[in-house]
Each structure stands twice: as C-alpha cells, then as structure tokens.
N, C-alpha and C positions, 0 to 999 in steps of 0.2 A: 222181912228177913233181908239182910244185906248179903249181896251175891259177891263171892270172892272173884278177883279179876279173871283167872283162868279156869274156873270150875263151873260146870253146868249144874243147874238145879235138877234134882231127882223129882219124881212124881209125888213123893210125900212132902217135898217143900213147895209145891205150887201153892200159890195165894188161894185162901179159901174164900169163896163167895166173890162176887163182883166180876169185872172183866180184867183179862190180861191185855196189855199193850199189843196192838196188831203187828204181825211180823216177827214175833219172838219165839216161834215154835222150836227153832234150832237150839234155843237156851234151856229148853226142858226135856230131860230124859224121861220119857213116859213108858219104856220098855217094862218096868216092873210091874205093870198093871195085868200083864197077861198070865193065863194058865196054860195055854197051849202056844207053840211057836211054829213057824213054818220052817222046814229044813230044805235047803237047796241042793240038788244033785248036779254038779257041775258036767257030769259025764252025759247026762240026759238032756241037758239044756240046750236048746237050738237058738237062743237069744232072739226070740221073736219080739222081746220087750213088752208083751201084753201084761205081765205081772208089774212091771215098772209103771206102766201107764195106769194101771188099775189100783195101784196102792195109794190109800188116802193119807198116809203119813210119810210118803217119799222115803220109805225104809229099804227099798230095793236099790242096791248099789249098781253102778255101771262104770265101764272103763272103755278106753279106746283101743281097739285092735288093729293093727296095720292092715291086715287083710279083710276082716270081717266088718270093721267100723265099730259102732257102738254094740257092746256086749254086756250081758249081765255078769257081775263079779261077786255077788254075795248079798247078805241081808245084813243091814244095820240094826242090831237088836236093841240098841239104846232107844231107838224110836219106834220099833215094831210093836203094836199093841195086841198081836195075835188075832186078828179079826178073820183071817183065813181067806180074805178076798183073792189074794194072789195065787193061793192053791186052787181055788174054784175056777179062776179065769185062765191058768195054765191049760194049754191044749190037751184034751183027753188022751191022745195018742203019744203025748210027750211025758206027762207027769213028772216033771223035773222038780216039782215042789210037793211035799207032804207035811201034814200037821202031826206033832209030837207033843206029848205032855211036857210042860216046863219043869225042869229039875231045879228046885230052889236049895 
C-alpha cells in the first residue's frame, strides 16, 4: 500500500506478515487496537515521569515548564495501545491515571 505524503498509516493498514522497516513506529497509528484507555488527571499529577519512563509506546506526552522542568502534558491516543502499564506504575498515593472503557 502506498502511503500518502502527509498521512500516517492506521493499525488496519499495517503490512500483514513479515517485518516492518526499523525506526518507523511514528508512521503507524496503533491506538485503534485498545479496548480500554488511560485517562490522565492533570490536577493529581505530580510529574514524577514514572508513567513516561514506563510507557512502551512513548504515548505519554511531556512539555517544558519554566519552573518545574519536564512535566507530563497528556496522552497521545494515536499510539497508546491501552496496556495500562502507566496506570499501574503511577504512585499509589497519586493515582493521576485511571483506566476507562474505550468509547468507539
């Protein structure tokens, strides 16, 4: 399948079988695979970045804050597969992430 210049492939368009060229994960939107998704609560988040470090899909977004340095700024649902690792790794006393059913 030929990819248009400015359009990323969806999970349904991934090549069947074989191997995909290395270093192309950013070209594939895999978020459509999930049945649950993590929801981030900005008010509870302490930006410890444990979720960011733990996410196997680099779906935790960060930003630079002048006073705090690197902080969590959201979740990129185009790449989040809903594994829940970020939720499990968020400190129990913080609970800034929760899992919810995906609404399709």
